[in-house]
C-alpha positions in Angstrom: 0.1 0.0 0.1 1.2 3.9 -1.2 2.6 5.8 1.9 0.5 8.1 1.7 -2.8 6.3 1.8 -1.8 4.6 5.4 -4.0 6.6 8.0 -1.7 8.9 10.1 -3.1 7.1 13.2 -1.1 3.5 11.8 1.4 5.1 10.0 3.3 6.0 13.3 3.0 2.7 14.9 4.4 -0.4 14.8 6.9 -2.8 16.2 10.1 -0.3 14.9 8.4 3.0 16.3 7.7 0.5 19.7 11.8 -0.2 20.1 11.9 3.7 19.0 10.0 4.4 21.7 11.4 2.6 24.1 14.6 3.2 24.0 14.3 6.9 23.9 12.2 6.6 26.8 14.9 5.2 28.9 17.2 7.1 27.8 15.3 10.4 28.6 14.2 8.9 31.8 18.0 8.7 32.7 18.5 11.9 31.9 15.7 13.5 33.7 16.9 11.7 37.3 20.2 13.1 36.6 21.0 16.8 38.9 20.8 19.7 36.5 24.7 20.5 36.9 25.5 17.1 35.7 22.5 17.3 32.9 24.6 20.8 31.9 28.0 19.4 31.8 27.3 16.1 29.8 24.9 18.5 27.5 28.0 20.2 27.0 30.3 17.7 26.5 28.0 16.0 23.6 28.0 19.0 21.9 31.8 19.6 21.8 31.7 15.7 20.8 28.9 17.0 17.6 30.6 19.8 16.7 33.9 17.3 16.4 32.2 14.9 14.2 29.2 16.4 12.5 31.0 18.4 9.5 28.0 19.1 7.2 26.1 20.0 10.6 28.7 22.0 11.1 29.0 23.9 7.9 25.2 24.9 8.2 25.6 26.4 11.4 28.6 28.6 9.9 26.8 29.8 7.5 24.1 30.9 9.3 26.0 32.8 11.8 27.7 34.2 8.9 24.5 35.9 8.4 23.4 36.9 11.2 27.1 38.3 12.0 26.3 40.4 9.0 23.4 41.5 10.4 24.8 42.0 14.3 27.6 44.3 12.6 24.6 46.9 11.4 22.7 47.4 15.1 23.9 49.7 17.5 26.8 49.1 19.5 25.8 47.0 22.5 28.3 45.3 24.8 27.1 41.9 24.6 27.0 42.2 20.4 30.5 43.5 21.0 31.6 40.4 23.1 29.9 38.1 20.6 32.0 39.2 17.6 35.3 39.1 19.6 34.8 35.3 18.8 35.4 34.2 15.2 33.2 32.2 13.2 34.3 28.5 14.9 34.5 29.4 18.4 31.0 31.1 17.4 29.8 27.4 16.2 31.5 25.3 18.7 29.5 27.5 21.5 26.5 26.8 19.4 26.8 23.4 19.6 28.4 23.2 22.8 25.0 25.5 24.5 22.4 23.3 21.9 23.8 20.4 24.1 23.1 21.9 27.4 19.6 23.1 27.1 19.0 20.1 25.6 19.9 18.3 28.9 18.9 21.0 31.3 15.6 20.5 29.6 14.7 17.3 30.5 16.2 17.8 34.6 13.7 20.5 34.4 10.7 18.1 34.0 11.1 16.8 37.1 12.0 19.6 39.3 9.5 21.5 41.5 8.8 25.2 41.5 10.8 26.2 43.6 14.0 25.0 43.0 13.3 25.7 38.9 13.0 29.4 40.6 16.2 29.0 41.4 17.8 28.7 37.6 15.6 30.6 35.6 14.7 34.4 36.7 11.9 36.3 34.6 11.9 40.1 33.0 9.3 42.3 31.7 6.6 41.0 34.1 4.7 45.0 34.1 4.3 44.2 30.0 3.3 40.7 30.1 0.7 42.0 33.5 -0.2 44.9 31.0 -1.0 42.7 28.0 -3.4 40.4 30.2 -4.9 43.6 32.3 -8.4 43.4 30.4 -10.5 41.0 31.7 -11.0 37.2 30.0 -8.0 38.6 27.5 -5.0 36.5 26.3 -2.2 37.3 24.4 0.0 35.8 22.1 4.0 34.8 23.0 6.2 35.0 19.9 8.8 32.5 20.5 12.2 31.6 19.4 14.3 27.7 19.3 16.8 29.2 22.1 17.5 27.9 25.2 15.8 25.1 26.8 12.5 25.9 25.3 11.2 22.7 27.2 11.3 24.5 30.0 8.6 26.4 28.8 5.9 24.1 30.0 6.7 25.2 33.5 5.7 28.7 32.7 2.4 28.4 34.7 4.1 27.5 38.1 7.1 30.3 37.3 4.3 33.0 36.6 1.9 32.4 39.7 4.7 34.2 41.9 3.6 37.1 40.1 0.2 36.7 40.5 -0.3 35.6 36.8 -2.6 32.4 36.6 -3.8 32.7 32.7 -3.2 29.1 31.2 -0.4 28.6 29.4 -0.4 26.9 25.7 2.0 26.0 22.8 1.9 25.4 19.6 3.8 22.6 18.5 4.7 19.9 16.1 3.8 16.0 17.0 6.2 13.7 16.7 6.4 11.0 14.1 6.0 8.0 17.0 2.4 7.0 18.3 3.7 6.4 21.6 6.5 9.0 21.8 4.2 12.0 20.6 1.4 10.0 24.1 4.2 10.2 26.4 5.6 13.3 25.6 2.1 15.3 25.4 1.3 13.7 29.1 4.4 15.3 30.3 4.1 18.1 29.2 0.3 18.8 30.0 0.9 17.7 33.6 2.8 20.6 34.4 -0.5 22.6 33.5 0.8 23.6 29.9 -1.9 23.0 26.9 -0.3 21.7 23.4 -2.2 22.4 19.8 -0.6 20.9 17.0 -1.7 21.5 13.1 -4.3 18.7 13.6 -6.5 20.7 16.2 -6.8 23.3 13.1 -7.1 27.1 14.4 -10.6 26.8 16.1 -9.1 25.4 19.0 -6.1 28.0 19.5 -8.3 31.0 18.6 -10.7 29.6 21.4 -7.9 29.4 23.9 -6.7 32.5 23.3 -10.4 34.0 23.3 -10.5 32.4 27.1 -8.0 34.7 28.2 -5.0 31.8 27.5 -1.3 32.7 26.7 -0.5 31.3 23.8 3.4 30.4 22.7 4.3 30.0 19.1 7.8 28.7 18.1 7.7 30.7 14.9 11.6 31.2 13.8 12.0 28.4 11.8 12.0 28.1 7.9 9.0 27.0 6.2 8.3 25.7 2.8 5.2 27.8 2.1 5.0 30.9 3.7 5.2 34.5 3.5 8.5 35.5 1.9 9.7 38.0 4.2 13.6 39.7 5.9 14.8 37.8 8.6 18.3 38.9 9.8 18.3 41.0 6.0 18.0 37.6 3.9 14.4 37.3 2.2 13.1 33.8 3.7 10.1 31.8 3.7 8.7 32.7 7.0 6.0 31.5 9.4 2.8 33.8 8.9 0.7 32.1 11.8 1.4 34.2 13.9 0.0 37.3 12.6 -3.1 35.0 11.1 -4.1 34.3 15.3 -3.4 38.2 16.2 -5.8 39.5 13.7 -8.8 36.6 13.8 -8.2 37.0 17.9 -7.5 40.7 18.2 -5.4 39.8 21.6 -1.6 41.6 22.4 1.2 39.9 21.2 4.5 39.9 23.1 7.8 38.3 22.4 10.2 36.0 25.1 13.7 35.4 24.8 15.4 32.7 27.0 18.9 33.4 27.0 21.9 31.8 29.2 23.3 34.1 32.1 25.7 31.7 33.5 26.2 28.0 33.8 22.8 26.5 34.4 21.2 29.5 35.0 18.9 31.5 32.1 16.4 34.2 31.8 13.1 34.5 30.5 12.4 37.9 29.0 9.1 39.5 27.8 8.6 42.3 25.6 5.9 43.9 23.5 5.5 43.1 19.9 4.2 46.3 18.4 1.3 45.4 15.8 -1.6 48.2 14.6 -3.9 46.6 15.9 -6.5 49.1 15.1 -7.0 47.8 11.5 -6.4 44.3 11.9 -8.3 43.5 9.3 -6.6 45.8 6.7 -3.0 44.4 7.4 -1.7 41.9 5.0 0.0 38.6 6.2 3.5 39.4 4.8 3.3 43.0 7.0 2.4 41.0 9.7 5.2 37.9 9.3 7.5 41.0 8.6 7.1 42.8 12.4 7.1 39.4 13.7 10.5 38.6 12.0 11.6 41.9 13.1 10.6 41.1 17.2 12.3 37.6 16.4 15.3 38.8 15.7 15.8 41.2 19.0 14.4 37.8 20.7 18.0 35.9 18.8 19.9 38.9 19.4 19.6 38.6 23.4 21.4 35.4 23.3 22.7 34.3 19.6 24.4 31.6 20.6 21.5 30.2 22.2 19.8 30.0 19.0 18.7 26.9 17.3 21.3 27.2 14.0 21.3 23.6 12.8 19.2 24.0 10.1 19.4 25.7 6.8 17.5 28.8 7.8 18.4 31.4 5.3 
């Protein structure tokens, strides 16, 4: 039978998928039990090894960083940017690999950590802007995200925000895994922390209803798409995700961005900022205009800590 005729519910099942699930669950469960300091250092070691062995992936990272470096040089002087540009391209690429490993492994440790311990490792900034966005009764907000830092820790966001008096539910758009058993396990783990997950299988009406009911919806929108609005990103025209703008036009809720940047070993900062969109004429705005505004916000998000970005696919 042709693959495209097999229902998706059956395509991602079977003995081989079960073996993958058992292996992945065993490995991840082991990593979840490690202290975060050990996970962090182990991740940096694995990242260093991948940098040495994965030559093609290293080339992709260097190509992406070359584009980003050109963009950085055209930005206003900033101490963080100056320090970043002092590194050679190879040093930048190695640090990207090492931080990616550390962020990934640390994210697994966060999944079993109580809120009071998580707050020792993650600080939150920009709370006034987030509170202002959620000030109107029943109003939700779109949170624009990039693949950076231990983004798996975002499922813990509800427990982190409670200490600031914010009780709005948090949800996220995500891409389901191509393994039914692993997908079910991961989703249950993420939602057990109070986060709601939405995928393309849910259509748009569920996330729209979630926003209209006062939820915060996170959207990872920095990845290149095969189809999407062709707009500038770090100075290069690139197919980009129009979903944040589409949802904003439908719901008229405010939009914020959130960066996750490394501060030092085992410490990160989540920083919220307002994304400026002209909400008064949402019906008149074009998809490309909204996507361009979102890309500008994502540039600032990744600019908070470029080396925490996930630069492993051909973004440009």
